C-alpha positions in Angstrom: 246.7 103.8 39.8 246.0 104.7 36.0 243.4 107.3 37.1 245.6 109.6 38.2 247.0 110.5 34.9 243.8 112.0 34.3 244.1 114.6 37.1 245.8 117.8 35.8 247.2 120.6 37.6 245.1 123.9 36.1 244.7 127.6 37.0 242.2 128.5 39.4 239.5 129.9 37.9 238.4 133.6 39.2 235.2 132.8 40.4 236.3 129.8 42.6 235.7 129.9 46.3 239.6 129.4 46.9 240.5 132.7 44.4 240.4 135.3 47.2 243.5 133.4 48.8 245.4 133.4 45.8 244.9 136.9 45.3 245.8 137.5 48.9 249.1 136.0 47.9 248.6 132.6 49.8 249.8 129.4 48.6 246.9 127.8 45.9 246.7 124.9 44.0 244.1 123.1 41.8 243.4 120.4 39.9 241.0 119.0 37.7 239.4 116.3 35.9 236.4 115.3 33.6 233.9 112.7 33.6 231.9 112.1 30.9 228.4 111.9 32.9 226.7 114.6 35.0 227.7 114.9 38.1 226.0 117.3 41.0 228.1 119.1 43.8 226.3 117.1 46.3 227.9 113.9 44.5 231.2 115.4 44.8 231.3 116.1 48.1 229.8 112.5 49.4 232.2 110.8 47.2 235.2 112.7 47.7 234.8 112.3 51.7 233.9 108.5 51.2 236.9 107.7 49.0 238.9 104.9 50.7 242.1 107.3 50.6 239.9 110.1 52.8 238.9 107.5 55.0 242.4 106.7 55.7 242.8 110.5 56.6 239.7 110.6 58.5 241.1 107.6 60.9 244.2 109.5 61.5 242.5 112.5 62.5 240.3 110.8 64.6 243.0 109.2 66.1 245.6 112.4 66.4 243.2 115.3 66.9 240.0 113.5 68.3 237.9 114.9 65.3 236.3 111.8 64.2 233.8 111.6 61.5 232.0 109.0 59.4 230.2 108.6 55.8 226.9 109.6 57.1 228.1 113.1 58.1 229.8 112.9 54.3 226.5 112.8 53.2 225.3 115.6 55.4 227.7 117.8 54.5 227.2 117.1 50.8 223.6 118.1 51.4 224.3 120.9 53.5 222.9 119.9 56.8 226.1 120.4 58.7 228.7 123.0 59.1 231.4 120.9 60.5 233.3 117.4 59.1 236.4 116.2 61.2 238.9 118.7 61.5 237.2 121.1 59.2 234.4 123.7 59.3 232.4 125.0 56.1 233.6 128.4 55.0 231.2 129.0 52.5 228.9 126.3 50.8 226.6 126.9 47.5 225.3 124.3 44.9 228.0 125.0 43.0 231.2 124.8 45.3 232.3 123.6 48.8 235.1 125.5 50.6 236.8 124.1 54.1 239.0 125.9 56.7 240.8 123.4 59.4 239.6 124.0 62.6 243.1 126.3 63.4 242.4 128.3 60.2 245.9 127.5 59.0 244.4 125.6 55.5 241.9 125.4 53.0 240.5 123.4 50.7 237.9 123.3 47.9 235.4 121.4 45.7 233.8 122.0 42.4 231.4 120.1 40.1 231.5 122.5 36.5 229.2 120.7 34.5 229.5 121.1 30.2 228.2 119.7 27.1 230.3 116.7 27.5 229.7 115.9 31.4 231.6 117.3 34.6 234.5 118.8 35.3 235.6 118.0 39.1 238.1 120.5 40.6 239.7 120.3 44.2 242.4 123.0 45.3 244.1 123.9 48.5 245.4 126.9 50.3 248.2 127.5 52.9 247.7 130.4 54.7 250.9 132.1 55.2 249.9 135.2 57.4 248.3 135.4 60.7 248.8 134.3 64.2 248.6 130.6 63.6 251.6 130.6 60.8 255.3 130.1 62.6 258.2 130.3 60.3 258.8 126.3 61.0 255.2 125.5 59.7 255.8 127.4 56.5 259.3 125.8 56.3 257.7 122.0 56.8 255.1 122.8 54.3 257.7 123.6 51.6 259.3 120.5 52.4 256.2 118.8 51.7 255.0 120.6 48.9 255.6 117.4 46.3 253.6 115.1 48.3 250.9 117.4 49.0 250.6 117.9 45.2 250.7 113.9 44.9 248.1 113.4 47.7 245.8 116.4 46.1 245.9 114.4 42.7 245.3 111.0 44.6 242.1 112.3 46.4 240.7 114.1 43.2 241.4 110.6 41.2 240.0 108.6 44.0 236.8 110.4 43.9 236.4 110.7 40.0 236.9 106.7 39.9 234.2 106.3 42.9 232.1 108.7 40.7 233.0 106.9 37.5 231.6 103.6 39.0 228.1 105.1 40.5 
């Protein structure tokens, strides 16, 4: 998938909804790619959750956690008409950003479409909450082992959304 080379790991912007987790010392990351056309936040959210790769994740979550979701719910989320999607709930959402928390409060993921003169920068980031009652030493250890996979998977997710939007 050549498109993944367009996705770069970047620093999290201070205005990002995910920034508060970086400030509190939790693990955060941020990935970015650019498209030459204007893309709205709603278009990014709908495309992201409807890519073939995320549909695979949705299927796994439907089987493993009984948290089913479909494309219509992805569109409703993009239009701010729902606060739940599969195994996540909206923590904060506006016309520029979406911050989702998993149902157990252990992770967050974030999307943002940022317009500029040459098009749109698409952002995707994650946070793994290291403190709190739901974070065991074993869970932190498992995440540290899977860190490389997480980075690759994050890049693939954003690349798939960008490719979908580029075809639209």
